N, C-alpha and C positions, 0 to 999 in steps of 0.2 A: 495445315493441319497442327497436331500437339508437338509432331517431333519437328516439323520445320520451324515452327515459332520458338522453340527451345533453342535451336541452333541460331536463329537470329538473336536472339535475347543474349547468348552467350557472346556474341561478338561485340556487343554493346557496352561501353564503359566498364571494362574489366580491369582491375589493377593487379600487382603481384600478388596479393592476397588470394585466397580462392574466396570466391564471393558467389553465394546462392543465387540462383536464378530463379524467380515465379512466373507463371506464364497463365495467361487466359487458356484454358482447356476445355470450356465447353459452353453451349449457349443456354441461358436457361429461358427457353421459350414461354414458359407458362410464368414467368414473373410479370408482377405487376410494376416494377420499376421500370422508367425507361433505359436505364442502365442494366445491360444484360451481361456483363461480364461477372464471371466467378473466377476466383483466384485460388488456385490450391497448389500445394507442394508437389512440382512434377516427377519428383523422386517415388512416389509411391501411387500405388491405386487406392482412391479415398475409400471404398468399400469394402475391399480387402482388409486393408488396415484396421477400419473399425469393427469388422467382423471378427478378426483375430482375438480382440481385448474383450469381447461383448460380454463374457461371463468373468471375467477378473474382477477381483475386491483386492482393497488395499491390504487389508487384514490376512487375506491369504497369502498374500506375498511377503508381508510383515513376518507371518510365523513359519515360512520356508526360510528364511534368513536366521530367524531364531534357532531353527537346527540345523543349518547348514555351521553355522558360524557361533557356537555358544560360548565359547572362551572369547571372545574378541570383546575389547575395549569399549563401550556403546556411548553411556551415558556420563559425562563427566563434569565434574563441580567443584569449586572451592570451598571447603569446610569452612563455616563460618568460627571465627573466636569468639566475638562479640559483635554487637550490634553494627560496628562500622569495619570490622577489620577482617580479614580472610586468611586461609593458610596461604603460602606462596607458591602452592603445586596443585593440581586439580586432582580428584580422587574419583575412580571410573567403577559405575557398573556395568557388569557383562552382559551379554544378551542373554544369557542363561537367569541372570539375575533379573532382569528386565521380564522375561516371560514370565516367571517365578510372582513378583510381585504384581504384575499386572492381573495374572489370572486369580490370585488373592483377593486383590481389589475388586474385582468384578464380580466374585462371587460373595463377598462380605457386603456390596452395594444392595446386593436382591436380599440376602439374610436379613438386612437391617432394614429393607424396605424403603431406601433411599431414593428410590427412582421409579415411583410408580406408573403404569401406565394412563395415559389420558388423552384426549382430542381423537376420540372415536369418528368425528364427523369428518377429519380429514380423510383422503384415500387411504391413508395408512395408520396406525395407531402408533402412537409415542411414548417413550419414556427417556426423559428429559435431565440432564444433568448441566448445570451452570456452571462457568470457570470464571472467574473475577480474580486474576493473579497474574503476577508478574512472569517472565520467561523463568524455568526452574526445570529440575529434571521429572518434578511432583506432574508438572504439567503435561508432559510427554506420558508418563506412565499412565496418568488418568485418562490419556486419550486412545491409548491402548485399552486399556481395561473396559472402556464404553462400547469400542467395537466387537469385542470378545461378547456381549451379550447384546447387541442390537440396540444400546442406549445410544441417543442422540446428543451430542454436546451443544450448549448455549453459550456463545462466548461473548464475555464484556469487557469493554475498554475505556479507560476514562476518558477519553478524548471525544466520544460519543455524548457526555455529559450527563447531568443527574435525572433531568427528564425522561431522557434515551433509557436508561437504567429502570426507572419506574415501568415506561411502557414496555419495554421486552420482558422483565419479570411478571407483569401482568399478563402481557400475550401470551406468554408459554406457561404460566402457571406453576414454575418451576418450584419444587417442596425443597431441594437442597442444592447448595451453591458450594463449591470448592473457593478457597482465598487464601493468598499469599498473606503473611502476615503484616508486610508493610501497607496491605488495601482494607485492612480489619475497621480501622477507625471509618474512612471513607464507607465502606459496606453500612456499617452501623448508622452512619449518618442518614443514609438513604432511606432505610429501612425506617427509621424514626420520622423522618420528615414527612415519607410518601404512606407513612402506615400501611406498609407491605406486610401484610399478612399470610401471605402464601408459601414465605420462606420460612420453614421450619427449622433446618437445620446445615450446620454449617460444616465443612470436611478443610481443616486447616492444615495448609502444607508446612509439614515440619520435619522431612526426612532429610533437607540439602539446606534449609534456611534457619535463620536465627529467630526465637519468638522471644520477644521482650516480655517482663514482666507485665502483667496486667491484660496480657492481649486475651487470654481466655474468659479473663472476668467481663471485659467489657460486652462479649456476646453472650454470656450467661445471662446478665442483668437484663437483656432485653428477652430473654425468655427463650433463645434458640437452644437447640441441642448441639454441641459439640463434638465432633469426631475426629481424631486426629489421625491424621494420613500414616503416620508411623504403624499405627495400632492395625489399620485396616488392610496393610500389607502383608501382614501376617498369616501363617496358615491357621486355620479355625478346623476344629475336630467336625465341624459341619460340611466340611468340602468334599471329604473324601467320596461320596456318591452322588455328588452334584455335578450335573452337566449343563454347559454353557451353551446359547444359541448364537451362534458366529452369523456376522452379518452376513447379506447377500446382496450381489450387484447392485439391486434397487435400494437397499437399506440407506436413508437419509443419516449421513455420519455427521453432519453437524449443521445448525443453523448459523450461518457467518451473516451478523447483522452489517449493513452498510446505511450511510445516512442518504434520504432522498431529497429532491427539492422543497419539499415541505419542512425539511426538520427532523419529519418521523421516521423513524428508520425500518428498514424492510429487511426482514430475516431470508435470506437466500438458502434453500435448500439444496446442499450438496450431498449427492449421493457417494457410495462407496465407488460404483464404476464410473462416475464424472471423474473422481479424483485419480484413478488408477491409468485410465486414459490420457489425462493431463501430464500425468509424471511420464510414462511410457512414451508419450510422443513429443515431449521435452528433448528428453536423452537422445531419442533417434535423429529428431530434427537438428540438432546443434551439433549432432556429431561428438558430444561429450559422453563421458561416464564415469561413474563414482566407484572407488575399488576400498579395499580394506586397509591400504594405506593412506587413504585420504580422510579429512577431518575439517569440520565446520564449526565455527563458533555460531550460537542463535542468541542473536542482541536484538533483533526486529521482532515487533510485539507478534507472540503467536496468535492472538486474536484476530489478525489480518489474514487475509488467505493467503498472500505470498510467503510468509515465513513457514504457514503452516502445511503447505504443500511440499516446501522445501525441507522441512523438518521429517515429514513423512517418508519423503524419498530419501533420506538417509538412513530410516529403519530398512526400507526396502531393498536398498545395495549394501549395507553394512558398513555404513563409515563410523569414525570415531567423531561422536558429536558433544559439543562444549555449551555450559550456559555461562551466560555474565552473571559475574560476582554481585554486581550491585547496580548502581544508577550508569546510564550509558555515557553520561556527560564525565563521570570520573572513574571508572571501573574499566571502559572498554579497552585504552591503550594499554593498561596492564595486562589485563588478560589474553590480549592479542600476542605479546610478547612471550607470555606463558605457555599460552596454547599451541600456538605456530600452527593456524590453520593453512590447509593446502588448498581450500576454495573461499572465496569471499563474497557472500551474498551481499548487497547493499543498495538502499535507495540513493537516488541522486544527491540528496542533501547531505547525506554522510560523506559521498565522495568528493562533495564541494567543500566540506568540512576538513578533509584529509588534506586536500590539495591547499587549502589556505593554510593549515598548520605549516604544511612541507615548506610553502614558499615562503612563509614569514619566518621559520627557521633560516632558511638560506641567506633572505637579505637582512636578517641581523646579526649573522656572521661578521666578525671584526674584519675591518679592511684589510687586505693582506690577499696571500697566493691563496689562501683555503677557499675564502670566498669567490674572488677571481675565476678560480677553476669550477667552483658549483654553478656558476651563472654561465660559464662557457660551455658546461655539459648541458644545462638546460637549454641553450639557444642551440647548440648543435645538434641535442636530438629532436628539438621543434621542428628545425630546417630539414632535417633528413626524413621526418615524418611527413612533410608538406611534400617531398620531392617524391619519395618513392614507399611511402608507408609503412617503412621499417621502425621497430620500435626497440631494436638492439643494440648495442655500440660494445665494441671489444674492449675498449679503454674504460670508457665513462661507467659501464655498469658495475665494473667492480672498484673504480677508484672513489666513485662519489654514489652512486645510486643503491649499492648493496649495504651501505649503512642505514639508509632510511630504511631498506626493507626489512632487514634486522629488527626494526622498532615494530614491525607487523608480524613476526616470529622467524620472517626469511625464508618461509617455506609456500607462499601463494603463487600459484600456476595460473589462475586467471579470475578475474571479476565476473557476476552477472549482476544486471542492474535490471531496474523496473519500477513499478508505480508510480514513475511520473517521467517526462521527459528531460534526458539529461543534455547540458550545452556542450557543443562540441570542443569549446577550450577545456572544460573539466576533463571529458573524454579522452581527449588528447594526451593530457599531462599525467594522467592515472597509468595510461598504458605506455606512456615512454619513462615514466619514473620508476614502476615495477617491472617494466621489461615483459608485461604479458598481456594478453589480450583481454578484453572487455564486451562480455555476451550481452547486448540488449534486447529486452522484451517486451511486449505489450499485451497485454490482458485486464481483465476485472475479475471482481468476486465472482461475479456471475459465470464467469468460463475458467473458472478452479485458478487463476493468476496469470492465465498465459493462452494466448491465442496466436501471436508470432513470435519468431526469435531467431536471432542471427547465428549463424553459423561458428563455431568455434574461430577459424582461420580467416573469417569476415570482419578484419579489423578498419573497416573505413568509418564506422559510426555514421553513416548517410542516414539510416532509417533504422526501424525497428524488427528487420528481417521480413521475411514470408511466413505464408502460414503454416504452424504445425501439419505434420502428417495425418492427423485425426481431426483436420479444421478445413473449412470451405469459408470463403471471406465474399463477400458480395458488398458493392458501393452502391448506394441509391441515391438518385440525383436528388439535390435540394435548391430545386428554382430559385426559392427567395434570398438563397446565400450565392449563388451564380457556381455552384457546384455541382459537376455533371460529368458524364464519360467522355466529352469531347474537349477539356481543359489540355492547356498544354503547359509545359514547363522548359525553360529555355529553347523553346521552340520545337519540342519532342510531345508525341501525345503523353498525357499524363492523367488518367482519369482521377475525378475526385468525386466525393460525397460520402453518406452516412456509412460509416462501418456496421455491415452485418454480420452474423456469424451463425454458422450451422455445423454442429459436429457432437459428438460422443461427451465431450469436457463440459458442454451447455449445461448449466443448472437446471433444477424441475421447478422452478417459480419460486414465488415468495409465499411465505408461510403466513396462512391466513389473510391473504391479501389477493385473491384472484382479480381483482380489479386492475392494479399495478402488473399482474402477471400478463393479462391479457392485452395489456397498453405495451408490452415491451416485444411480443411476438407476434409477428404477421400470420396471415392463414397457411402460408408454407413452411410454418414452423423456423423461420429466420427469428434469430433474436437482435432487436436493434440497439446498439450500444448508446447512439447519441452524440459520439465522436464522430468528426469529421476526418478522413484519410485520404491521402494520395498515395498513387501508385508511382512509385519514381521510376521515369523511363531507362535510366541506365541500366538496373538488376532487377527490376521488377519488386521491389521491397516496398513494405509499406511504411509510411511517414504519416503521424499525427499533427494535423495541422491547425483544428479547430475544434468546437464545439456546438454542437445544434443545440442542446438542451441549454437552461440557464442554470448551471452548474459546472464548477470548474474544482481541479486540483490545487494544492500547494504543494511546494517542495517537498514537503513531509510525506505526501503522499494522501493526503485526509481531503475529501470532499468538503467544497463549502458550497451552500446555497445562499446565492446572495439575495434573493427575493425574501426569503425568512429573514435575512440579518437587515434589510430595508425596513421591511414592516416594524422593526423596533425601532431603529435610529430614526426612522422619518417622524415618529411620536414627539422628537425634541422640539424644544422651542428655537432651538438654533437653525432649525432645519426648513426650508420651504420643499427642497426637492434631494434626493441621495441616490446616487447608483454607486454598487460595491465593485471594486475592480479586484482580481487577482491572477495571477497566472502561476504555472507548474514551475517556474523556475525559480519563484520567489517565496519567501517564508512567512508573510503578512498579507494581509488584504488592506487597500486604500480604498478612503472615502471620497468622492467627486461630490461636492456640498454646494446646492445653489442655498445660501444663507437666506435666514429671516431678516432683512433688514432691520426692522424694529428691533429685534432682539441685539442687534449689533448696536443699535443707537442705544439703547438702554446700558449697554455695557461700556461705551464711550462717555455717557452721562456720569455712569458711575465712578468712571475714573477721573472726571474732570476733563478730558480731552477735548469735548465739545460742549457747548452750553444748551443749545435747542433741544428741544424733544419732537419739534416738526422733521420729521425726514425729509421734505421738501427743501428745508432750509441747509441741508448739509450737499453741496454741490458733488463732490465726489466720495461719497461714502466708501467706493471700492480699494480706497489706498489704504486704509486702516484694516482691510481683511487678511494681512500676515502680521498685525501685532502680536507678538510672542506671549504676552499674558493673555490674550482672548484666546489665543491657540491652544494654550495650557488650561487652559479653562474650560474650551469647548472638551478637549481631549480627556478631563477628568470626569466631565457629566457622561459622555459616551462610554467610559470605562463602568462608570455608575448604572448605567444602563445595561450595559452587559453582564452585570453582576445579578442584577435585579432579574434579566430574562434568562438567566443560568448558563450562558454562552459559555463554551470553551474558551481556552485561550486565543483558538487561532480564529475564532470568530469574533475577538474584539478588533475595531479599527485599529491598523498600524501607525497609520499616517493619515493623513487626509489634507486637502485644500480646499478652499472656499472660492469657486468660480464666479466672475462676474457675468457670466450669461445665464438666462433662463433654459430649461427645457422645454423646448415648445416643438409643436407640429411645422411649422413655418421654417425652423431652421433644422429638422430633420432629427432631431433628439428625441421625440415622441412621435409613435406612430399614429395612425389615423383613430385608433381605438384607446388612445394616450398610454400606451403602454413606453417603457425604456426602451429605444434603439439604441441597446448598449454597443453595436459596431461602430455606428457614429458617433456616440458621445466618447467612446474608447479613442477613435483616431480624431476627434475635436481636440481632446485635451492630452494628445500623445505627450508632447512636450513636460508638461507637468507632472503626470504619472513617472516619467522616465528621470525627472529631478527627484521625485521622491525617493524612487527605488535606487538611485545611486549616488 
């Protein structure tokens, strides 16, 4: 039974830290899957927890905080001095300021008819407002204002690309879009290139951001009506008797767009109740809490659900929230030192950069006592972590690592990471350098960013933790990939399969895309993620090990659809066959290319390397496949194709190699239906891939 299973698993593999134990708690006899196991958090009754928050909304919880903590410092930003410099301190709006600004904005949006109701053919009517902006106080104030009057935000971000911008604006028919000054030029170029006629109004974020000369004129020249944010947050005499229509649990708070396998983005409908369930589930499952003395710097893109959910959680719990003052590459370091956050939300790529920078600083110290002490401190703490999972040291924490922590403000209590897997080496070093836990979670846009999370006290970094208290997880057998409920890990039972999710945080479907919605939900209401997971035998935590669908994440957390890229690059005269590879620990994609040997021969003739034009007369053309001039020429050609196809920077082939073997059915690189057998190809060329990445 349940209690016996829990007691059994608690005896398995526990280390000195507190470690969550997740157990099989029921048999789903009606499941169509051969895998009958359903995993839930054993510390709570799923139905009781779900019913508890059934009528909750994000906005009501935010308003409660506004009333409870009106004078608390809330939204912080560094006032701009000019286009490149800001003040050396943060200025704050209090929660009472936020309530006033957001209420005024919400009413002015209605008075000026900036968010008309449309899409009556959907289950609900929608009033949309687009946001195409960098992180800033205005972003969050707009989010609150929309929730106060059942307006659904439509978020845009540059890495989706210009084609996606055109698709989203056309699908939603937005008439008004909010924009930060740095995105105005890009916005105008999109409107001009695609002749976007639906966008009539632009709200320019000018409350905390610098507006360069000519910015407004650029939009006026396109016939757009420009509204200044600073004017819209002012009280209007028409406001006195105006009532707002507060969002309900089923109100769609946002359309959060995510790229699909075809490259066409899908707008996930995230409701008020979806998000508040997720927020409450995270805090209760991880045993963490936010208090009035806590602070978080918001620097990850708010158009992504992970930072959006986290930021709304700060409003619910009453934190001090700061916003990045500029580009993350140039501003993050100084902002962290000035703002002094207590909680750090970071994707693995950022943590990797932190680690690299810190280790480089240590290695670049002049030879001598200081460097030797730092290296000894690092070595000792790594050894201690391997031995007993300890992350603190009585001497070295103060002598060496305190100086590093001061560069990050000196107050960080723990890190939270998600979006992509983190390597064990990075996770370990972050924990021992900062002497704080690193909490890892797993989720998707469709689950409001979280599905599983580790406990605050679990510092093992062996997996992504167990299900949130409001979530059930089921692993579906994938016979063609040899994943099933009977698999073993180190000789112990360790079920594997496609991760399927059930619970209140699961989204309401894709906007105007019933086909895609139907494809990801089964008849029992389980959301099929396409991710392959393993239930680890020691603590029953979930580990992500593969991907069922032909789509993967890079270290930045962005999805890449390889078939989309292959359909373009395969048109190159240099290519006979191509397979795109990438993984969640790396920042760029690799091209595995079977070259067109005739094109290679043309190059060799052009350079005078060979004289014959008959391929049969060239005994070993493969020896020229690494010719540096040819590689450079092919790279330039691919970059040109990427630009023509409007690929974003992550969809460009970062590195590639020309292989001397064809992709055939006989060698297993093609399936019987002539599709790429990706797993076979990746295994076949594993050494070449590793060489390019390392």
